[in-house]
C-alpha positions as CSV (number, residue, x, y, z in Angstrom):
1,M,88.4,87.7,95.0
2,E,90.8,87.2,97.9
3,G,94.3,86.5,97.0
4,F,93.9,87.5,93.3
5,E,93.7,91.3,93.4
6,K,94.2,93.4,90.2
7,H,97.8,93.7,89.1
8,T,98.8,90.4,91.0
9,G,101.5,88.4,89.0
10,V,100.4,84.8,88.4
11,T,101.3,81.6,86.5
12,L,99.7,78.5,85.9
13,A,99.6,76.2,89.1
14,G,100.2,72.9,87.3
15,P,103.5,71.6,85.8
16,V,104.6,72.8,82.4
17,P,104.9,70.3,79.7
18,A,108.6,69.4,78.6
19,G,109.8,71.9,76.1
20,Q,107.3,74.6,76.8
21,L,107.9,77.9,78.8
22,R,106.2,78.8,81.9
23,P,103.6,81.7,81.0
24,F,103.5,84.8,83.2
25,G,100.4,87.0,83.5
26,E,98.7,89.7,85.5
27,V,95.3,89.7,87.0
28,H,93.1,92.2,85.2
29,G,89.8,91.6,87.1
30,H,87.2,89.0,87.7
31,A,84.2,87.7,85.9
32,T,81.3,85.2,87.0
33,D,80.7,82.0,84.9
34,P,77.1,82.2,83.6
35,I,76.4,78.5,83.9
36,T,78.0,77.7,87.1
37,G,78.0,81.0,88.9
38,R,81.6,80.5,90.0
39,E,83.7,83.5,90.3
40,L,86.7,83.5,87.8
41,V,90.0,85.3,87.6
42,M,90.7,87.3,84.4
43,V,94.4,87.0,83.4
44,L,96.2,88.9,80.8
45,W,99.2,86.7,79.7
46,L,102.5,88.4,78.3
47,G,102.0,88.6,74.6
48,T,98.1,88.3,74.5
49,R,95.7,91.2,73.9
50,K,92.7,90.1,75.9
51,P,92.4,88.5,79.5
52,L,91.2,85.1,79.8
53,P,89.1,83.5,82.5
54,Y,90.6,80.9,84.9
55,E,89.4,79.1,88.0
56,P,91.4,80.4,91.0
57,D,92.8,76.8,91.7
58,E,94.5,76.8,88.2
59,L,96.8,79.7,89.3
60,A,99.6,80.4,91.5
61,H,101.0,83.6,92.8
62,L,104.4,84.8,91.4
63,D,106.9,85.6,94.3
């Protein structure tokens, strides 16, 4: 998926609720949603064991 290659640093695109830390993660691959057929970005967040799926518009690149 263009823009979200493996090992790209990402965070959530939306604002973080007051009092919460902004999560940082790394793209570990891609998956296809079995219901919609949309391609998802698999992100491994710091402190987690397994990558979780996200829509590309839910993520922002880290500088």
